[in-house]
BAMIVO-556172 format. One record per residue (C-alpha): residue in one letter; x, y, z. Coordinates in steps of 0.02 Angstrom, whole numbers, plus 50000, padded with zeros to 5 digits. Layout:
AXYZ;...
% end
This chain:
M503585113050639;D504295097450723;S502945096750857;G501305087650861;V500165073950922;Y500045056550849;A499145039950850;L500365025450843;L499595009850768;I500264993750844;S499904976050790;C499724962650924;R500224946750835;R499694934950973;G498444938451110;G498924935051289;E499444942751454;Y500954954251450;R501784964651584;V501714983551568;G502844990851704;A501934996451861;L500264992151781;G500714973751799;S500074960151682;L498724965651561;R497704955551439;F497924960151255;E496894953551111;A497624949750940;G497304964350823;Y497704982850816;Y497964995550954;A498115014450944;Y499285023151065;V499125042051076;G500625053051117;R501375070151088;A503065078251059;M503215096951079;G504855097150987;G505805082350917;L504245074550841;S505185066150700;A506405058050821;R504965052250932;I504065043950787;R505665035750731;R505985029250907;H504255021450915;L504275013450743;L506035006350754;R505784999750932;P506615008051083;S508335003051143;R507745004851323;V506045004551408;R505495021851465;W503605023251441;H502155011151451;V502105009551262;D503925003851261;W503414988251356;L502394983651202;T503474989551058;S505024981151130;R504174964051127;I504154952950973;E502294949450999;F501934967750957;A502404976950798;P502364995950783;M501734999350608;T501115016950576;A501125034150655;I499725045750600;V500295063250648;G499455080050668;R500665094550682;T500285107050819;D501145116550959;D499655114451075;P500015100351201;R498195100051257;L497715091251096;E498545075251156;D497175071551282;L495845077051159;L496525064851030;A496595050851159;E494775054051200;E494255055851018;V494915038950960;V493495026450974;G494005009351038;D494074998151191;P495135007051322;V496604999251413;S496325008051579;G497745018651648;F498915015551502;G500115029751464;C499175043151559;S500105045851724;D500225064551685;S498575065651591;R496745068451629;A496245055551498;E495685038251555;T496935029851440;H498095033151294;L497905015551222;K496355008351139;Y495994992051051;L495304994950876;G494924977050822;R495634965750687;D495224975450529;L496724985550471;T495794997850360;S494535001650497;A495925004450624;R496875016150509;R495305025650463;E494855028050645;C496555035450687;E496485046750534;R494705052150575;A495185056850753;V496645067550695;R495535076450569;K494205079350702;L495445090450795;G495625101350641;L497345094250599;T497985087350435;P498485069050457;E500205063550398;Y500625045050385;Y502325037950431;E502575019350400;R503845007050466;G504575000850302;D505464984050291;L504694976650133;V503764985749995;F502674977249864;V502664988849713;D501364988649575;L501894990549393;D500574997649274;G500055015349317;T501265015649464;L502975013549383;C502535015549200;D501245023449085;Y500535007449012;D498745013049044;V499025026948916;K500205017948799;R499065002948771;H497905014248670;D499375021748576;A499955004248532;L498224999948463;R498185015848358;R499865011148284;L499234993848241;A497564999448167;P498195004647992;R499164988447978;W497604978548022;G496464988947912;V495394995248056;D494905012948106;P496045017548255;E494685024248369;T493535009748328;L494924997748375;V495225006748541;S493385007548588;E493034989448542;Y494604983648632;E494024992448791;A492264985348775;V492934967548760;R494184970448902;R492794976049020;E491734961248968;I493144948949006;Y493564957349172;A491754955749227;E491704937349179;L493364931549252;G493484941949412;D494974936549517;S495654924449385;P497324929649305;E496634923049140;R495694939449122;Y497354947649074;S497624935948925;K497734946548768;R497554930848665;L495794928548734;L495434946948708;F496004947148527;E495034931248492;R493424939948544;L493934956148461;G494234946948297;A492484939748307;R491814957548317;L492924966248190;G493464951948078;A494984961248009;I496314958148140;P497614944048135;P497384927348225;P497434929048416;E499224922648437;E499904934548306;A498864949248367;E499484946548545;E501314946548490;E501104961948381;Y500184971248518;W501494967948651;R502934972248534;E502144989248504;V501854991848690;L503634987148736;E504304999248608;I503365014448674;V503035011348860;R504045022748975;P504385023749162;Y503795038749260;P505215050649311;D504855047949496;V505365029649489;A507095036449531;S506485036349712;L506675017349711;R508555019449714;E508465028349883;L507365014649954;R508605001349901;E510055011249974;R509135011850140;G509004992950143;I507144991650104;R506654975650015;L505754979049851;V504644966049769;L503654969249611;L501874962949634;T500814965349480;D499244958649399;G499524951349227;I500314937649123;S502054933849186;R502984934049020;W502364951048967;Q502474959449137;R504284953849154;E504704959848979;K503864976449017;L504894978349175;R506484975149076;A505924987248940;I505795001549065;G507464997149144;L506874993749322;E507174975149342;P508784977349444;Y507864986549583;F506814971449633;E507344955949729;A505844946649659;V504484948549528;L502774941049566;T501304941649447;S499504936449473;E499834922449349;D501244916249462;L500144917149616;G498564910249536;V497474924849591;N497314943549555;K497644957449680;T495784960949688;S495814946249810;P496764947949976;E497374930249945;A498614937049818;F499484946649956;R499454931850075;R500274920949943;A501554934349902;L502024935650086;R502314916950094;V503414917549939;V504544931250009;G504494924950189;A503744940050275;R502364943850400;P500914955350351;E501414968950475;E503144969950397;A502494974050224;I501804988950129;A500924988649960;V501115003549844;G500015006049692;D498835017049592;V497235006849608;L496355010049773;K495354993949777;S496684981249728;D498304989649784;V497694997149949;L496054990450016;S496334972449960;A498094972850033;Q497444979450199;S496164965450206;A497684954050212;G498514964450349;V499714973250229;R499714992250240;G499295001250078;V499985017250002;W498935024949864;V499845033449720;N498435044249656;R499215051349498;R497545056049419;G496825065249568;R495365053449591;E494165057249732;A493985044749874;E493085042450038;I493835052050184;P494545045750299;L495465034850174;G496435024350297;A498055025450196;P499325038350139;Q498855046749975;L500305052149864;T500235061349698;D501865053149643;L503275042049705;W504435056249752;A503565057149922;L503725038549960;P505455038850041;R504895052950156;I503485042950235;L504475026850261;V505455024950422;T506865012350421;G508445008150515;G509435014650367;R508765032250389;
% end
């Protein structure tokens, strides 16, 4: 079915007065607005028109999306052949109304509402409203630049790190399962201590503490080298990373943004054969802060020369890859490979793998 209703999320980069056709000059605040519309046929083309900016001004919303001060970001769609749901959706979205906007043929007071400056809250509100009508929300994102996570998103390091330890255990004279459990205990301890500091990913520090517990393992520098050599030998990319090729062919900028120590993350990327897909590789060590802090995304944006509303972050960890990104104004896409449960509305697309990623990104290339 190519019919439905939608909430179009628009970023106002700079507050001010802007003309909207016959409505005249209206005051807009910096932040996020939701515009509600419908298409009873040709829904895909309508969403594409909105997200890629119209070539000519036809509707009230075009007066916004055709201006550089406004950026169409996301369409949250509910498929239906009932046109009456458009007004119901416009009424259901909770926000400050822009009176008379987009409702010349509607009984609703307005089809545009201001949702504030918090991106996650704005996305959750649009998703909630679509769900309230009994519809299943589908996200479509304007995609110009995509920050892609590495571990757990592109490759199976989260599994293979334990396999690497089990391979090392006989060489080090340690019971394999004891080594794995003690490694994880020390890792959690260090993570709790160091928080947003990239130093928490130092395996040298981890093996120093692990050696103090177990006594049998090599010196930290040697243990670190042996560990990573084992990992690099067995780590593998997920089959769905092939979807990155399509994104590149469509002209989407791909930047690897990963927590970890730069040397080993770069070697891991080369080991799985994906380095050529990315125009840049940024690690938390490079940026001086982990992705658990929104500052990591702000610094990454400065490095690649992009605005927050132009970027999307894709990853498997809800807190650091999605919610932290959205605190910096970067839209998140959650790759939930393990089927973890999360709060609904999530405020982000939820994918089971990367095969679906090209489908939800709207670009000039396709």
